[in-house]
C-alpha positions in Angstrom: 16.0 -6.9 6.2 13.2 -4.3 4.9 9.7 -6.1 4.8 7.9 -4.6 1.8 10.0 -4.3 -1.9 9.5 -0.8 -3.8 10.1 -0.3 -7.7 8.4 2.3 -10.0 5.6 3.3 -7.4 4.7 0.2 -6.3 5.1 -2.3 -2.8 5.1 -5.5 -2.5 5.0 -8.0 0.1 8.1 -10.3 1.3 7.0 -13.9 2.3 8.6 -17.2 3.0 7.2 -20.2 2.7 9.1 -23.8 4.9 6.9 -26.0 3.4 7.9 -25.3 -0.3 11.4 -23.8 1.0 10.9 -20.5 -1.1 10.0 -16.7 -0.5 7.5 -14.8 -2.4 4.8 -11.9 -2.9 2.6 -10.1 -4.0 1.8 -6.3 -5.4 -0.1 -4.4 -2.2 -2.1 -1.6 -2.0 -4.0 -3.0 -5.6 -6.7 -4.9 -6.3 -4.9 -6.8 -9.1 -3.6 -10.1 -7.8 0.0 -10.0 -9.0 2.3 -12.7 -7.6 6.2 -13.2 -7.8 8.2 -15.4 -5.9 11.9 -16.7 -6.1 14.9 -19.4 -4.1 16.7 -16.1 -2.8 16.0 -12.3 -1.5 18.3 -11.4 -5.1 15.8 -13.5 -7.0 13.1 -12.5 -4.9 13.3 -9.0 -5.6 14.5 -9.2 -9.8 11.0 -11.5 -9.7 9.4 -8.5 -7.8 10.5 -5.7 -10.4 9.5 -7.8 -13.3 6.5 -8.3 -12.1 6.0 -4.6 -12.0 7.5 -4.2 -15.5 5.0 -6.9 -16.8 1.9 -5.7 -14.8 2.5 -2.2 -16.5 3.0 -3.8 -19.9 -0.1 -5.3 -19.7 -1.7 -2.6 -18.3 0.0 -0.6 -21.9 -1.2 -3.5 -24.0 -4.7 -4.1 -23.1 -5.5 0.1 -23.6 -6.1 0.1 -19.4 -4.6 2.7 -17.2 -2.5 0.7 -14.8 -4.2 1.2 -10.8 -2.1 3.4 -8.4 -1.1 1.5 -5.1 -3.3 3.7 -2.2 -5.5 6.6 -4.2 -5.2 8.9 -1.6 -8.7 8.2 0.1 -9.7 5.3 2.1 -13.1 4.1 4.4 -12.3 3.7 8.2 -14.8 2.8 10.7 -14.2 4.2 13.8 -17.2 4.5 16.2 -20.1 6.6 17.1 -18.1 8.5 19.3 -14.6 9.0 18.3 -16.2 10.3 15.2 -18.7 12.6 16.7 -15.6 13.7 18.8 -13.4 14.4 15.5 -16.0 15.9 13.9 -16.5 18.5 16.5 -13.4 19.1 17.2 -12.5 20.0 13.5 -15.2 22.4 13.1 -13.9 23.8 16.6 -10.9 24.6 14.7 -12.5 25.6 11.5 -11.2 22.4 9.4 -13.0 19.8 7.7 -12.4 16.1 9.3 -10.7 15.5 6.3 -8.5 18.2 7.3 -8.3 17.2 10.9 -7.6 13.1 9.8 -4.6 14.2 7.3 -3.4 16.4 10.0 -3.4 13.6 13.0 -2.0 11.0 10.4 1.2 13.3 9.7 2.0 13.9 12.9 1.5 10.3 14.4 3.8 9.1 11.3 6.0 11.8 12.1 6.6 10.1 15.3 6.0 6.6 14.6 6.8 6.3 10.9 
């Protein structure tokens, strides 16, 4: 079983509660808290799709732009030594630190995706 649900560009978690004997999750990679639950995998998938659709409809009704998962920038705390080494390497290859990071992440995901 895949550990993420996906619908209309949004991702959701899959969790299990043995105490409540149910499956549950929330939309990932956005600040808004959107939850869903079900007793079976099929119910959870349906509840997830409904939660995404409801979130988008609510945003539209309120005249707000829905959050986009992973808007394309993030802060990474890597420590002084690694930051300096990466900056020197980027400069040596005449590229920005952003380009070096983008390339390193792309290469990692190609091998470990």
